[in-house]
C-alpha positions as CSV (number, residue, x, y, z in Angstrom):
1,X,-39.5,-21.4,-4.3
2,X,-36.4,-19.4,-5.2
3,X,-33.4,-21.6,-6.0
4,X,-30.8,-18.8,-6.5
5,X,-30.1,-16.1,-3.9
6,X,-31.4,-12.8,-5.1
7,X,-28.6,-10.3,-4.3
8,X,-24.8,-10.7,-4.8
9,X,-22.4,-10.3,-1.8
10,X,-19.4,-8.2,-1.9
11,X,-16.2,-8.7,0.3
12,X,-13.0,-6.8,0.5
13,X,-9.5,-7.9,1.7
14,X,-10.7,-7.9,5.4
15,X,-12.7,-11.1,4.6
16,X,-9.5,-13.0,3.9
17,X,-8.9,-13.3,7.7
18,X,-12.3,-15.1,8.2
19,X,-12.0,-17.6,5.5
20,X,-12.2,-21.2,6.6
21,X,-9.1,-23.3,6.1
22,X,-10.7,-25.8,3.7
23,X,-12.3,-25.4,0.4
24,X,-15.4,-27.2,1.7
25,X,-15.6,-24.9,4.7
26,X,-15.2,-21.8,2.5
27,X,-18.0,-23.0,0.2
28,X,-20.4,-23.2,3.3
29,X,-19.6,-19.6,4.1
30,X,-21.1,-18.5,0.8
31,X,-24.8,-18.1,0.3
32,X,-25.0,-17.0,-3.4
33,X,-23.2,-14.9,-5.9
34,X,-20.0,-13.8,-4.1
35,X,-17.7,-11.0,-5.3
36,X,-14.2,-10.6,-3.7
37,X,-12.1,-7.5,-4.3
38,X,-8.4,-7.9,-3.6
39,X,-6.3,-4.7,-3.6
40,X,-3.2,-4.9,-5.8
41,X,0.2,-3.0,-5.8
42,X,-1.2,-1.2,-8.9
43,X,-4.7,0.0,-8.1
44,X,-5.2,1.6,-11.5
45,X,-5.9,-1.9,-13.1
46,X,-8.1,-4.8,-12.4
47,X,-8.1,-8.3,-13.6
48,X,-11.2,-10.6,-13.3
49,X,-11.5,-14.1,-12.4
50,X,-14.9,-16.0,-12.6
51,X,-15.3,-19.6,-11.2
52,X,-17.9,-22.2,-10.2
53,X,-20.4,-21.2,-13.0
54,X,-20.9,-24.9,-13.0
55,X,-21.2,-26.4,-9.4
56,X,-19.4,-29.7,-10.4
57,X,-16.2,-27.9,-11.6
58,X,-14.2,-27.1,-8.4
59,X,-10.6,-26.6,-9.6
60,X,-10.9,-22.8,-10.0
61,X,-12.7,-22.5,-6.7
62,X,-9.9,-24.5,-5.0
63,X,-7.3,-22.3,-6.5
64,X,-9.1,-19.2,-5.6
65,X,-9.5,-20.4,-2.0
66,X,-5.8,-21.1,-1.7
67,X,-5.0,-17.5,-3.0
68,X,-7.4,-15.9,-0.7
69,X,-5.9,-17.8,2.3
70,X,-2.4,-16.6,1.4
71,X,-0.9,-13.2,2.5
72,X,0.0,-12.5,-1.1
73,X,-0.8,-9.2,-2.8
74,X,-1.5,-9.3,-6.5
75,X,0.2,-7.1,-9.0
76,X,-3.1,-5.4,-9.9
77,X,-6.5,-5.3,-8.2
78,X,-8.3,-8.6,-8.6
79,X,-12.1,-9.1,-8.7
80,X,-12.9,-12.8,-8.0
81,X,-16.5,-13.8,-8.8
82,X,-17.8,-17.0,-7.4
83,X,-20.7,-17.6,-9.6
84,X,-22.9,-20.3,-8.5
85,X,-22.1,-21.7,-5.0
86,X,-25.7,-22.8,-4.6
87,X,-25.2,-25.6,-7.2
88,X,-21.9,-26.6,-5.7
89,X,-23.5,-26.8,-2.2
90,X,-26.4,-29.0,-3.5
91,X,-25.7,-32.5,-2.1
92,X,-23.7,-34.5,-3.0
93,X,-21.4,-31.5,-2.8
94,X,-19.5,-30.5,-6.0
95,X,-21.5,-32.9,-8.1
96,X,-24.2,-30.7,-9.7
97,X,-23.7,-28.7,-12.8
98,X,-26.5,-26.6,-11.9
99,X,-29.3,-26.3,-9.4
100,X,-32.0,-29.1,-9.8
101,X,-34.9,-28.0,-12.1
102,X,-32.9,-25.1,-13.2
103,X,-30.9,-24.3,-16.3
104,X,-27.2,-24.2,-17.2
105,X,-25.9,-20.8,-16.2
106,X,-23.3,-20.7,-19.0
107,X,-26.0,-20.7,-21.6
108,X,-27.7,-17.6,-20.3
109,X,-25.1,-14.9,-20.8
110,X,-26.7,-13.9,-24.1
111,X,-30.2,-14.0,-22.8
112,X,-32.6,-11.2,-23.6
113,X,-33.0,-8.4,-21.0
114,X,-36.6,-9.2,-20.8
115,X,-35.9,-12.7,-19.5
116,X,-36.8,-12.5,-15.8
117,X,-35.8,-16.1,-15.0
118,X,-33.5,-16.7,-12.0
119,X,-30.7,-18.0,-14.0
120,X,-30.9,-15.0,-16.6
121,X,-30.9,-12.6,-13.6
122,X,-27.7,-14.4,-12.2
123,X,-26.0,-14.1,-15.6
124,X,-26.8,-10.5,-15.8
125,X,-25.4,-9.9,-12.3
126,X,-22.1,-11.5,-13.1
127,X,-21.8,-9.4,-16.3
128,X,-22.5,-6.2,-14.4
129,X,-19.9,-7.2,-11.7
130,X,-17.3,-7.6,-14.5
131,X,-18.2,-4.4,-16.3
132,X,-18.1,-2.4,-12.9
133,X,-14.3,-2.7,-12.8
134,X,-13.4,-2.1,-16.5
135,X,-11.0,-5.1,-16.4
136,X,-7.8,-5.5,-18.5
137,X,-8.4,-9.2,-18.7
138,X,-10.9,-11.9,-17.7
139,X,-10.3,-15.6,-17.0
140,X,-13.2,-18.1,-16.6
141,X,-12.2,-21.1,-14.8
142,X,-13.9,-24.5,-15.5
143,X,-13.2,-28.2,-15.6
144,X,-13.7,-30.4,-18.5
145,X,-16.8,-32.8,-18.4
146,X,-14.6,-35.8,-18.7
147,X,-11.0,-36.7,-18.1
148,X,-8.8,-34.5,-20.2
149,X,-5.8,-32.4,-20.4
150,X,-6.1,-28.6,-19.9
151,X,-6.9,-26.2,-22.7
152,X,-8.3,-22.8,-23.2
153,X,-11.1,-21.6,-25.4
154,X,-11.7,-18.2,-26.9
155,X,-13.9,-16.5,-29.5
156,X,-11.3,-13.9,-30.5
157,X,-8.0,-14.4,-32.1
158,X,-5.5,-11.8,-31.1
159,X,-2.0,-11.8,-29.5
160,X,-3.4,-10.7,-26.1
161,X,-5.8,-13.6,-26.0
162,X,-3.2,-16.1,-26.9
163,X,-0.8,-14.6,-24.4
164,X,-3.5,-14.7,-21.7
165,X,-4.2,-18.4,-22.4
166,X,-0.4,-19.3,-22.3
167,X,-0.3,-18.4,-18.6
168,X,-2.4,-21.5,-17.9
169,X,-1.9,-24.0,-20.9
170,X,-0.2,-24.7,-24.2
171,X,-3.4,-25.4,-26.1
172,X,-6.4,-23.1,-27.2
173,X,-9.6,-23.7,-29.2
174,X,-10.7,-20.6,-31.2
175,X,-14.4,-21.0,-31.8
176,X,-17.2,-19.3,-33.7
177,X,-19.9,-21.5,-32.1
178,X,-22.4,-19.5,-30.0
179,X,-24.0,-21.2,-27.0
180,X,-24.6,-18.2,-24.6
181,X,-21.5,-18.6,-22.7
182,X,-19.7,-15.9,-20.7
183,X,-16.6,-15.9,-22.9
184,X,-18.8,-14.9,-26.0
185,X,-19.7,-11.5,-24.3
186,X,-17.9,-8.4,-25.0
187,X,-16.2,-6.6,-22.1
188,X,-13.6,-4.6,-24.2
189,X,-10.9,-7.0,-22.7
190,X,-9.4,-10.2,-23.6
191,X,-11.3,-13.1,-22.2
192,X,-10.7,-16.9,-22.1
193,X,-12.4,-19.9,-20.7
194,X,-9.8,-22.1,-19.1
195,X,-10.8,-25.9,-19.0
196,X,-8.4,-27.1,-16.2
197,X,-9.0,-30.8,-17.0
198,X,-11.2,-33.4,-15.2
199,X,-12.8,-32.3,-12.0
200,X,-11.5,-35.2,-9.9
201,X,-7.9,-34.9,-11.0
202,X,-5.3,-33.3,-8.9
203,X,-3.5,-32.2,-11.9
204,X,-6.5,-29.9,-12.8
205,X,-6.3,-28.1,-9.5
206,X,-2.7,-27.6,-10.0
207,X,-3.2,-26.1,-13.4
208,X,-5.7,-23.7,-11.9
209,X,-3.5,-22.8,-9.0
210,X,-0.2,-22.3,-11.1
211,X,-2.2,-20.3,-13.7
212,X,-3.8,-18.0,-11.2
213,X,-0.4,-17.3,-9.7
214,X,0.9,-16.3,-13.2
215,X,-2.2,-14.2,-13.8
216,X,-2.0,-12.4,-10.4
217,X,1.8,-11.8,-10.3
218,X,2.7,-10.7,-13.8
219,X,3.3,-7.0,-14.0
220,X,2.3,-7.0,-17.7
221,X,0.2,-9.9,-19.0
222,X,0.9,-9.1,-22.7
223,X,4.7,-8.4,-22.9
224,X,7.7,-10.5,-22.4
225,X,8.5,-13.9,-23.5
226,X,6.9,-15.3,-26.6
227,X,3.9,-17.4,-26.1
228,X,4.1,-21.0,-27.3
229,X,0.6,-22.4,-27.8
230,X,-1.0,-24.9,-30.2
231,X,-4.1,-23.4,-31.9
232,X,-7.1,-25.3,-32.8
233,X,-9.8,-23.8,-35.0
234,X,-13.4,-24.3,-36.0
235,X,-14.7,-26.8,-33.5
236,X,-17.8,-28.8,-34.5
237,X,-20.4,-29.7,-31.7
238,X,-21.6,-33.3,-31.9
239,X,-24.8,-34.0,-30.0
240,X,-27.8,-36.3,-29.9
241,X,-30.8,-35.7,-32.1
242,X,-34.1,-34.9,-30.5
243,X,-34.9,-37.4,-27.7
244,X,-32.3,-40.0,-28.5
245,X,-30.5,-41.8,-25.7
246,X,-26.9,-42.7,-25.1
247,X,-25.1,-45.2,-22.9
248,X,-21.5,-46.1,-22.2
249,X,-20.3,-49.7,-22.2
250,X,-17.9,-52.4,-23.3
251,X,-20.8,-53.9,-25.3
252,X,-23.7,-52.5,-27.2
253,X,-26.6,-51.7,-24.8
254,X,-30.1,-52.7,-25.9
255,X,-31.6,-49.9,-23.6
256,X,-30.2,-46.9,-25.6
257,X,-30.3,-45.5,-29.1
258,X,-26.5,-45.5,-29.2
259,X,-23.7,-46.9,-27.1
260,X,-20.3,-45.2,-26.8
261,X,-17.3,-47.3,-25.8
262,X,-16.7,-47.2,-22.1
263,X,-13.2,-45.7,-22.4
264,X,-14.2,-42.9,-24.8
265,X,-12.8,-40.2,-22.5
266,X,-9.4,-41.4,-23.4
267,X,-9.9,-39.8,-26.8
268,X,-9.6,-36.3,-25.2
269,X,-5.9,-36.9,-24.6
270,X,-4.4,-37.2,-28.2
271,X,-5.2,-36.7,-31.9
272,X,-7.7,-39.3,-32.9
273,X,-6.9,-41.2,-36.2
274,X,-9.4,-41.9,-38.9
275,X,-11.1,-45.3,-38.5
276,X,-11.2,-45.1,-34.7
277,X,-14.1,-47.1,-33.2
278,X,-16.4,-45.0,-31.3
279,X,-19.5,-47.1,-30.5
280,X,-22.7,-48.9,-31.8
281,X,-26.0,-47.8,-33.1
282,X,-29.2,-49.4,-34.2
283,X,-29.0,-49.8,-38.1
284,X,-32.8,-49.7,-38.4
285,X,-33.1,-46.4,-36.7
286,X,-30.1,-44.7,-38.1
287,X,-27.4,-42.8,-36.3
288,X,-29.1,-40.2,-34.2
289,X,-26.3,-37.7,-34.0
290,X,-25.9,-34.2,-35.5
291,X,-22.6,-32.2,-35.9
292,X,-23.1,-28.5,-36.2
293,X,-20.3,-26.3,-37.5
294,X,-19.8,-22.5,-36.9
295,X,-21.9,-21.7,-39.9
296,X,-24.9,-23.9,-38.7
297,X,-24.2,-26.6,-41.3
298,X,-24.7,-30.3,-40.6
299,X,-21.3,-32.1,-40.9
300,X,-22.0,-35.5,-39.2
301,X,-21.2,-37.4,-42.4
302,X,-17.9,-35.6,-42.7
303,X,-16.9,-36.7,-39.2
304,X,-18.4,-40.1,-38.7
305,X,-18.8,-43.2,-40.8
306,X,-20.9,-46.2,-40.1
307,X,-20.4,-49.9,-40.8
308,X,-22.5,-53.0,-39.6
309,X,-24.0,-51.2,-36.7
310,X,-20.8,-49.6,-35.5
311,X,-19.6,-46.0,-36.1
312,X,-16.0,-44.7,-36.5
313,X,-14.2,-41.4,-37.1
314,X,-14.1,-40.7,-40.8
315,X,-11.0,-38.6,-40.7
316,X,-8.2,-37.6,-38.3
317,X,-9.4,-35.2,-35.6
318,X,-9.0,-33.8,-32.1
319,X,-11.9,-34.5,-29.7
320,X,-12.5,-32.2,-26.8
321,X,-14.9,-32.5,-23.8
322,X,-15.8,-36.2,-24.5
323,X,-17.8,-37.2,-21.4
324,X,-19.5,-40.2,-20.0
325,X,-21.6,-38.2,-17.6
326,X,-25.1,-39.0,-18.8
327,X,-26.8,-35.8,-17.9
328,X,-24.2,-33.7,-19.8
329,X,-24.1,-35.9,-22.8
330,X,-27.9,-35.9,-23.1
331,X,-28.7,-32.3,-22.3
332,X,-25.7,-30.6,-23.7
333,X,-23.4,-32.4,-26.2
334,X,-21.3,-35.6,-26.5
335,X,-18.2,-33.8,-27.5
336,X,-16.5,-31.2,-29.7
337,X,-14.1,-31.9,-32.7
338,X,-11.6,-30.0,-34.6
339,X,-10.3,-31.4,-38.0
340,X,-7.7,-28.8,-38.7
341,X,-5.0,-27.5,-36.4
342,X,-2.0,-25.4,-36.7
343,X,1.6,-26.0,-35.2
344,X,2.9,-23.9,-32.3
345,X,3.5,-20.4,-32.9
């Protein structure tokens, strides 16, 4: 049985009059990949927004709904792409990263053209919808998998990318890791992923709403005041090895291979010093973690030290995307870490 609707739906400005007044009502109006074209003052340029690639990350969707409800006209044409409403509509609503028994859509944008799976086809449709309008910029809106301040992620370091990110946040990670995400693709335009913060935090929805206003109403995204943004480079992805299991608790759990401390998400907020306690592991089994850098090298022993069944940070680092959601921690990764960062520029 098909889990994702086969064909995208296109809407123009006229649909704005029919949109339900709540985000939940709007979501129920969508049957699949939904593409909204909003006419701008300058019709020679188009900016793209993608959101809801993950069904449990609603901030970008909420902000987009508010803009569509308004009578505002953007400075340029806007193409708004709501990527995976099927996952968001799967009950409990806004709680599923992807459709049950499916795969993570944001790991399929580099899929082979011969891949005929539903999720690969949806990824291809999204990229086609972006390429159709030859955008001058692309913003992909997400929420972090745990409680966290907002930050941007990009693969290309250039002034345009930094300027784009600064419309939303004062922090960006520049990464060379490849996971098949939308931001890794080439559209001949600057592209960022914006992690608005935790999905259940009002602050995150405000970050998306304010950022979209800046993005839609600036006549020129890349000129004007100097951007002031903290740049982090070379993130390392920390994940479980093989079929290892993880739990979260104030005490060591006898039912999992490792136990991360219950409040580990708090480490998203600030620089973590060397020697910070992270959790427990079974000394007899060893530490079932790996940390892969941008060159594919194993770096776990440069990041983590162990002692008497506990593990700690070996050096000062910034942790990102630390989560206590078991599905994400198990199927994706526990967190990312950067160990070098630059001052504001």
